[in-house]
N, C-alpha and C positions, 0 to 999 in steps of 0.2 A: 380764603384765599391761602391759610396756612396748612389747611388739608391738601390744598392742590400742589403747594411747596413741597410738603413730605412725601407726597405720590412721585414728584418729580425727582426729589433726590434719591427716592429708593429705585426707581427706573433705572438713574445714572448709574447707580450702585451694581445694579443687577447686570448691565452693559458692562462694567469694569470687570466683573467676576467671571463673565461669559467668555471676554474677550482675553484676559489676561495670561491665560494659558493656552494662546493659540501659538503654535509655532510657523516657523518658516523653513522650509524645504526647500532646496536645491540642491545642486550638484557642479562639482568641478571634474578635472581631470582625474584625481585622487580618489574623490571619495564622495557619497553621499554626506550633504550639508544641513546640518540642522541646527536652528537658532547661530548660524555663523560659524560653527564648528564642524570641522570634517571629523566622521565616524569610521570607523571599525565595526562591522555589525555581522554578527553570527544569526542565521534564521533557519528555521525550520516548518517543515510543510504538515500541515493537521488537515484533513478535509472533514468540516464538521459534519457533514450526514453519513460518514464512517464510524461516526459513535455515535453516543447519546447525550442531550445535554447534562445528565446525571454526571456522565464523565468527564465533560469538558474542564472543569475548574481544576481538577486532579492533571489531566493531560499538560495544562497549559503551564500549571505551577512546577510538575515536573520537567518541562521545558525549560523553564525560568533556571530551577535548581541545577540544570544540564548545562547552563551558558548561554542559551539562548538571548538574542534582543529581541527577534522578529517572528512573528506565527505568519505563515505564509499560506492563503487558502485560493482555491479556487471558487467560483461561482456558477452553480450547476443550472443553467437555465431550464433543462428540461424537469426538473425537480419543483422549480418555482411557478413555472407556468407550463403545466401539463397541456390546459386547454386555453387557446391563445385568449388573453385578457381575463383568465382566470389564474390567478396566485394563491402560491400556498408557502406561507412563512412560519408556519407553525413546527412545534416539533423539533425534530432532527434538522427542519428546514429551516430556522431560526436565526439565519444569518446575523441579525442584529444583536440579537443577545450574546453568539459566540463572539462578536467583535469588541461588544462591551465587555465581556470576561477578559477577553484578551488585556482590555485598557485597564481592568480593576488590576490585575497582575503587576500592571508597569510596564507592559511590553507593547512593541509596535507590532503594527500589520501592514502586510504588503497582499493587496487584495487585488487577484488574479481572474478579473472580470472575463476576458477572452472576445466574445461569450462561448468560443469554442474552446474545449479543453482538454481534448483527448484524454489521459487519465484513466485510460482503462475503464473509461467510463461511457455506458450505454449511447450507442450513438454520439461518442464523444461531447455528450452534453446538450446536443441539440434536441429540442422536441420534434416529435414523430409529424406534426401537423404542419410544421415548417416545411416539409417534402413536397407537400399537397397544393402549396401556393402557387396559382398558374405562373409560368413563363421564371420560376425561380432556380438560379444556380448556385450553389454555396459556396463560398470564401472566395470570390471573384468579382469582377467590375460590373455587377448586375443590381439593378435599381430595384426589384423587389426583396431580394436577400440584403442590401445597405439598409435599407427602409427598415426592416425587422430587426437586424444589427444594431441600428442606431437608436430604436425604440427600447429594447430592453435592456442595453449599457446605459440608455438614459435613466431607466426606471431604477436600475442599481446606484447609479451614482445620486440621484436623488435622493433616494430612501436615505443612504448614506448622511448628505447633507443635512436633513430634517433632523436625523439625531444628532446633528454636529461629531461625526466621527471620523472626518479629514483633521489631520495634523494644523490645517490652516484653520479651523475651528476650535482647535484646544483636544481633538481627538486623537486616536493612534495612528489612524491609517497613512502612513508616508509613503507608500508608492503603490501604484497601481499598474496594470498590465491590461494591453488591447491585443488581441490576435494571440497566437501561441504557435511557435514552431513552422510557420508557414515559410521560412525559407527553406526548409526540408524538401517541400514539394511544389515550390511556386513555380518551377520551371513548367510543370505539367500544363499550367494557366495558362502557357503564353504570353503574348501581349499585355494582357489583361491583368497580369499579377503585380505590376507595379503600379498604374493609376487607383487597385484596389488598396494597398497598402498603404498609399500617399492619402488616400479618401480614409483610411481606417484612423493612421495616426491625427489627419487635421479633424474628424469628428472627435476623436478623444479629446484633444487638446482643447475643443471649443466648449468642451462640459464645465471646464473652468473650476477643478477640484483644488486648485491650488497646490498640490504635489506633483513629482515628478511621474510622468508615465515611461513603460519598457515594453519592448517587444523581445522576446527570446529567439534565439537562433534566426534572425533576420538583419543580415550583414548591411542591408541599404535602409535600414529604419530612417526615416527622415528625421531632421533635427525637428523638435530638440528632444524627441523620443532617443531614449537608451537602448542601444542595442546589447544583450545578455548571452550567455553561452549556457547550455544544457549537456551533460554528459557525464562520463565515470571521472575525465579530468578536463580542467579547464585552464592550466597553467600556461599555456601556450596561446591563449585568447588574446584579442586583440580589439577594442573597441572600433569603431568605425568612422573616430573623430578623435584627437587628441585633447577634445575637450570634454569627453566623458569617461567616466570611469570606470573601472575593471569589475564586471558583476558577475556572477555565477549564480542562476537562478534555480537551476536544479543540480545536484551533487546528488546522484542516484546511489543512495546508502544500501542497495541491493537490487532485486528485481522481483516483478512481479508474477505470479504463481497462474499456472493455466490448467484445466482439468486434462487430465492424462498427462501430465509433465511430471519431471522431477523438482525437488524445491531447492531452489537459489538461494544462495548467501553470499556476503561480501565481507571478509575478515576485515575487521577493525583496525588491524595495521596498515593496510592499504587503504582505506577510507581516511584515515589520519593523515599518510603520506600526501594523500591528493590535495586535503585541505592545506596544510603545511606548505604545500608547493604552490599552490595556488597565491597565498599570501607572499611568500617567499618572491613570486615575481608580479609582484604589485598589485594583487587584487585587495580590495577593501570590503567587499559584501559576499557571504556565501550564503547558501540556502542547500538543506538537506531534502531531499525528494526520498524518501517520507522520514520525517521525526517519528511520526506514529502513523503508520499506513491505516490501521482499522479493518472494518469490515464491511464486505458489499451486501447490504442487505436487501431484501426484496429482489427484483429483478433490474437492479441497477448495474452490473457488471457487463461491460461491452466484449469487444476482442474480435471475432466470438471465441468461446470455451474460456475466458475469465474466468476464476476459481471466486469461491464467495469468501474467503480469507484475501485481504489486501494487506497482509503481515509486512512485507515489504524489506524482512530482517532490518527493520529500522531499529534505532535506539528506544524508542517507546513500542511496546511488541503490542499486538492484535487487541489483548487482552487488558491494555493500559498497564502493564507492568513493565519495570525499566530492565534493558535487556543487557546483561552485564557478560563481558567486560565493555562491551561496545559503546553503553551511555557513560561508564564512568570515565575508559579513556579520551573518548570525545571531549567530556568535560575539563579534563585536564589540559587538552590541546588548545579548547578556549580559552583558559585560563592563561596559558604561555603565551598565546597570540594578544590577550590584551595587555597582558605586561612589556608589550612590544607597541602599544598603540600610541605612545605619544611620537614616537619615530616614524611608525608606517604612516602617519596622516601628514608630518611633516615635508616627506621627499618622496622621489622616485628611487627605486632602490640601484644601488651599484653593483651589479654582477660580474662575477670574475670566475674563472676557470682554476681549480685548485689539483686537477689531473684529468686524466680519461673519467668521463662519467660522474664528475664531482665538480660542485660549484658552489658559491658562496654570493650570497646576497646582503649586502650592508646600507641599513636607514640611518641617518646621521641627522639630529635635531640640531635647529640654530642654537641651540643653550650647551651643547658639547654631549648629549645623550646618543647611545647609539645602540642599536639592535641589529644580530645579524641571524642569517639561517643556513645551516650548510648541509648540503645534499649529496648523498650518494645516491646515482640513478641506475648504478648497475643490477641487474636483474640477481647477479649470484654471488659475486665476491665482496665481501666487507674491506673496509679500507680505515686506514689512518692517516688523518691530512693534519697539516700546520697551518695553523691559523693565527697570526697578530703574535705569533710567538710562540704559542700553545700548541700541544697535541691533542688531536680528538679523534677518537675511534667511530666509526659512520658504519653501521650494520649496512647490508645491501638494502636497495629500494627503503632508504628512511631518510629523515630530516631532522637536525638536530636545531632546537630552538634557543638562541642565548641572547636574554634581554639585554643583557649589559654588554652584548659582544665579547664576553669572557666565559662565564660559566653557562654549564647546559642546565636549562629547567627541565628541559624534556626531549626525550628521542620518539619519534613517531613509533618504532619497531619494539620498544620496551614498555610494554603494558604494566604499568602499575596499580591497574584496577583490578579488584577482583572479579571472579567470574561465579556465575550461577548456574546450575541446572536445575531447570523447573521440570517438575514431574505433575501429573495427572493423577488423582485419586477416583477410581472408579466406583460408582456407587449403582446397582443393581434397578432397573427400573419396576422389578418386582418386590422391592425390599418390604412393603408392608401395605401386602395384597389384602388386608383384612379392613382396610380403611378404603372408606369410598372415594377419599381424595389423593389418597398417595398414589404415587408414580407407579403406573403398571395395575391400579388396582382393576382395571378390566378396559379392554379394547373393544370398540366399535367398528363398523365399515358400513361403506356405501360404496357400490361398483359404478364406475364409468361408463355409462354405455359403450361400446364400440361403435364407431360409425355415427351416422346424422340423429340427432337427438333433439335437436333446438328448433323452436318454429322460427328461426332467423334464417334457417339455411336457404341456400339460394341455387341455382342452375346455371351453368356457362357452357357455352363450348370451348373445348380444350382447356388447358393447363395454366393456372393462373399464378403467376410470382406471390410470394408468400406474404411480404413486407408492405408491400401495395394493398394488397387484401386485408389483411389484418391491423393494419397501420400501429403495429405493437402492443394492441391491448393484450394481448396473449401471448405465450410462447407456441400456439400449437394451432395447426389448422388441418382439418378433416379435409381430404381429398376421397369421394366416394362413388365409385361406378358400378350399377348393376347392369348384368349382360347375360343375354341367353346362349348355351353352349350345345351344340350337338356331339353325339359321341364320335362323328366320324369326320370333324374337324382337322385339317391336315396339321397343325400344329401343336395335336394331340398324340401321346402315344398310348396305347392300351386304353385309349378311349377318355383317359382321365389324368394323364401325365403331360404336365409342361413347366416350361421356366419363366416365371415373372422377372421382369426386366424393369427397374427403375432408373433412371438418373434423376438427380436432385442436386439445386446450386447450396443444400444444406440447411442445417446444418447438424440433424439428425431424423431418421425413419424407421417407422414400425409399420409393418404389414402385415395386414388380415384378411385370411381368406375364408368367408363365410362365417365370419366371427371369432375365427381362432387366429392367434400368432402364427405367422408363417415365418418371420426374420425380423430380424432388425439391423440396423448400420449408424453408426456415428462418423463424422468427420474428426478432424482435430485441428489443431489451432495453427497447423502450417497448411492443411489444406482442407476447407470448410465441406469442400462438395461429396456426393456421396453417390457411390454407384453398388444398384442391389441386383444380383442374380441368384434367384433361389428358385429351388426344385418344387412346384405344388401339387396338389391333388384337388381337381373340380369336379362336380357333379353333374349329369345332364340336365337341363334345363336351366332353371336361375342360380346365377352366380353373384357374389357382392365381392367386390374388391374397396378396402376400404383402407386408406394410405395417411397414418398420422404423420405430420411432416412437423418438425420441431425446432425453434430457434435457439440458441443458447447464449443470448447477448448478440447486441449488433456489433457494427465493424465502428470502430472509434477512429482509427488512423489511416493516413494515406491520401495522397491525390483522389478526388472524386469518390470518397469513400461513401459516401451517403447515397450511391446509385450501386451498392454491392447488393446483389438481391438474395435471395434466399428460397426454398421450397422447392417446388416437384415443378420443374419446368420441361421435363421429358428427356429423351423419350421414354414412355412406358409402353411395355409390348409384352406379349404371351410368346414365347420362342420354343419351338420344338427341340425335343432334347436331342434328336441324331441327323433328322432329314433337312435343318435347315429354312423348314419354313414359318413363318411369324404373322401376328397380327398386330398393327399399331392402333393403340389405344388413346393414341394423346390427343387426338381431334375429337374425341366422342365427348358426348354432354355428362362432364362432371356436376356434382353437387357437393358445395362446400359448405363448413360450417367452421367459424372463427371461434376458437376458444373452448372450453368443457364444459360441460352443462353443470358439472358441481362448481365452476368458478363462478357461471350467474348465477346459482342456488344460494351462494353464499357460505356453502360448505366450510371456506378458509377461517370462518370466526366460530365454526363448530356450535352453533346452534341451532340447525336444522333438526325438524322433527322425524326425520327419515333415516337416521343412524340405526343400524341393525346390531343387536348384543345378543349372540348367539356361542355357546362353548366352544362349538368347532370354529376357531378363527380362520377365515383364510388367506394363507401365505403363500407367497413365492407367486402371485399370479398378477399379470399387468394390469395396468390402468383402475387402481383401488384407492377409495380413500379411508385413511383411518383415522381415530381419534381415542386419546384418552386424557384421565385426569390426574394429577399428580400435584405434591408438596414439593416446594422449594428445598434445592439442598441447602441443610444449617449452615452458619457461619456465614462470613462476608467474601471468601475467595471467588475469583471469577469463576463462570461457570459456560462449559461447553458441553453439546450433546455428541455423544461417540455412534456414529451410524452405520457401525459396520454392523450386516447383515441385512442392509439395505441396497438399493439399486441404485436408480436416480430420481429424483423429483424435488419438490418443493415445501418445507416447513413454516408450520405459524405456530406462534405460541401468544395467546391470548389476543389471538386477532392479527399480530404483527410477525411479518414475514422474516426471518432469520435467515433466507436465502435459498439459493438450490443447494441441494446437496446430491454428491455424485461419487460415492465410496467404491463403487463398482469399475470405477475408471482406473487402471493399473498403471502406473508410471513405466517407462521402459527400464530394463535392468542393467543397461549400460549407462555409462556417464558419471557415475559418481565416484568420488574417491574416499578412504578414510579421512584423509586431512587434506588442506589446500593450501599449496605456499600462497602465501601473501605476496612474496617478490616477482617482480614484472605486472605488465598491464592486464587489467581485470576486464573480463568479457561477461556478458551475461550468461553463457555458458560454462564458465570456467570453474565455479566452485558450485556442486550439485551434491544432494542426498535425497534419500528416501526411494531409491531405485526399487524397483519390483514391488511396491507399496502404494495403498490409494492415494491420489496425488492431494488429496486431503481428507479426512477422518473424524475430525473433530472439529465441530460447527458453536461459534460463538453465541452463546444468549446473554443478554445485557442484563445484570441484576434489577436493575429497574424496571426491565420487564415481568418479572416474577411476583408475586404474591404470596405469603407466607405458607397457602392453601389454597385449593381450589383453582388452579391453573388447569387449562386446557391447551394440549398439543393437538394438533393435527397435521396429518400429512398427506400429499397425493403421491403415491408411488406407481412409477410411471412403469418400469420394466420388471418388478418382482422382487419381493424380501419380505424378512420376517421381522416386524416393528417388536416383538417381543425380547429382541435382542440389544435394543437399545440402550444406553446407559449415559446418566449423568457423569462427568469428569471435570472436577473441581480442580483448580491450577493451584499448585503448592510450590513450597521452594522444596527442591532435592538436596542437593549438595552445593555448598559455598567455598570455592576453592583461591587460593592466589600462588602467583609464581616470581618471584622476583629475585633477580642475580645481587650479586655485589658490585656489579657495574653501572646497575641502574640509577638514574638521578634520583639526588632526593626529593620527598615528598612536595609538592606543591606547598603545601601549609609554610615549608621552611623557608622559601624565598626572599622572604620579609625580615629574615634574623640578621645579624650581623656577620662578616666574612669568616669569623673567628670562630663562630658558633657551627657553621655551615660547615666550614673544614672540618669541625670536630664530630660530625655526625655522618651517621651511615643511612645507606637505603633502609627502608621501611617495609613490612610485608604489612599490611592491614587489612582487617575482617571486621565485618557489622551485619548482624543479623536486620532483615529489611524490614521487620514489625518490632517497635520498640517495647512490646511486650514479650520477646522471646530473649532467649540467651542461647550461646553456643552451649550444646550439650554432650557432643562429642568429638572427639579428632579421629576420623576415618583414616587421615595420611598425614605425616610430617617426614620430610627428610632434608637434610642440609649437606649439600656435596654436589652430586651431580645425577639429581633427579630427574627420569625420563617422563614423558607422555603428557598428558594434557588432564583438564578436569576431569574426575569421572574414570579415569584411568592411568593415575599414575603408578610409577614403580621406582625401587630404588635403582641408583646407577652404580657404579664401579665403587664410588666412595660415598660414604654416609655416615654423617655424625651418631652416634650411639646416645647421645643424648637430645637430640634434635625434638623427639615426640615426647620425652618429659616437658622440656622447657614449653614447650608449647600448650600442653596440655595443663601446666600451672598457671599461665598468663590469660589464657582464653577461656578454658571451660568455666559457667558460671556468670559470664559475663555477655552485654550486648553486644560490646565491640572489643576488638584487642589490637595491640600494635606490638611487632618485633622486630628488632635491629638485625638486618641482614650482615652478621659480621662474625667472624671467628672469635672476637672476644666473648659475642653471646653465645654462641653456639658450638664453639670449639672447633678446632681445625684438623678434619679428617685426612684432610690430601694438600699437602705445602705445595705452593708454588702450582696450584689448578684453582682456574676461575670457576667460583661456585655459586649457588643458587638456594633458595628455600622453595621448596614446593608444600603447600596446606590444604588437605580438603576436610571441612569439619560439617556438622549438621546443626541446625538450631529447633530449638522445639520450645 
């Protein structure tokens, strides 16, 4: 009896322990409410499969250090259920592990189940097998689709419940999302759209997660679903009910990169302005899409033509390093907003005009607390405004934050964070050719057969659409035709000359005539379709036309995106050079082969016995596999492979795909600027760089995929290249910079000081080496006065203090970090009556 009593007491204690940390998550018109308290929440997106489990803890910690409260992620259906009822939650797909790591860091989770995710992800996250279910129509009032959507959504919810990961169970998940940006395209689905959304909302609520659900970009989201905003700016957004809070689920921190495109970026001054404006005008939940973008490993990018890098100009870059000054300035913005939290959650803002394009928003608490935001939304002119009897200078396109309605703690246009210029140190693949395991110690190769080479090939009359044929098992589909040609055919000139005409839905095409490459074409991110007209030479008798069609990521966005086709749908013709005659080959019997022989033979693992090793390495030829062994670069710095010298293909390291590479696709020479004015509305094409260069030259190799020695690199080269030109590039810090004016707000750490001390203090320039075992080793530039330029290209202005360099050198060199007062008292006064600033560039070692 006593033992039974002890067991009962133990069980009661366990119940108390497991339920005592459960949270109640609700909402009202102002905010998400956790355990009865409204919260101002800063969130950031990190997609778990776009990095590695070894990277997750550091990414999460850097997010927390940057001032985030919440990590937001999609759930990727096609990763987790590549075959119906066969699930994968291992490695990069370990969603539960990722959520638990976020919880261990003390952060919340917003789980965006979708299960349509867009995300520039292959097929929008849908598994291809879904397409082949009889009678199915995606994202509409269709019973087969709804059944599958319900099944997968319930599967994910149940997984989270089993691990007690919802806040209602004591876990970190405070929000979930159903569907995704459907409101952008729902009109295309007609009358079936509204019942589908109503069903999706009801289905989600019925899963009983104990936390609110949201729908982004869905103005008619049914109660109690919260409709939210996505975009570059959401300050003007209003939810569809005065009982719902104003939430921003995607603040685009930059933009995605496409093969063939220039590299987009978004100035931090504009991003900070957008954030501050949102909270100024009543917002209380804001999420950066992305906070860490990561890498599109394997064949996961969508588009088509989405690049392997998904860096997104995010505050944490593709390699897991903080991007400065973006990360640091946003951290300061978050701190400033949190200083206003008590007032922000107490009431709605009172907004008033301070003049043309000038606006004040005031929040007051019942206990006399007050916070204010002062905005200048003019795109060109600075302004001086009077507010509560005090004068404030507002740069154009900026917001000043006053946590006490009097003192400015931060202005979004005045960046007080240091800048870092990263550099990549290259290491040749041939540095240790004497070692059998070193990079470049020897290349071997296997030629991929041109045309049909697999027993699984099949014949079919006419031309087949590619995605329905391959089910996306491979990027590649061979279309092969053998035909007898007589020398007197009307479409021939001189008995052998004709023009091959091919039309394809995309995304690329290589044409081989009698085993030799005759020509290639690819589409682009604006138009994936391909049209090819090339003069060819045929021979009397049997001729073979082998057309290799390729996809470069499947469509991921738009109404009925799942029906976007690919491949050669015709016509395919042989046209006369001058007499106008032709023969249409489209309806002939073609032979088809899905994928490459090398894919079926397991060549990506490098373990085949077929590899050829001879001194004469074939170079610059299409359709060839390469393999080499190498040692990992020393140290712990992030690693990339520089693919200059190669054409297009895919690469594997120790059997894991680092993704498609395509350095041969050169971006346009136009559209880039030396600098981008942050003032004025941002758009995806406003700020671009890398014109006239490969869209992507460096490809991330996670350190955790590398062994100290004995690594295997395998390439499939589609177009032709020279693998001996490949090099490792380790990411290091080049220069560290800061530029602070004498009118900058005081550093955030001084806010807690008494007003007398603050009045006696000056703006401060601070520098800190990124690694604790580094010190500032040299001062590359220092000028106090009117310095010009940006980090890496500073120059002296019309006035400059003669002693600035020596003062900075004395304070900073040999130290891990240093701080300098930006004042004439410290640095002298080289030009009286002129607004001055201090610009410094240093290196660490």
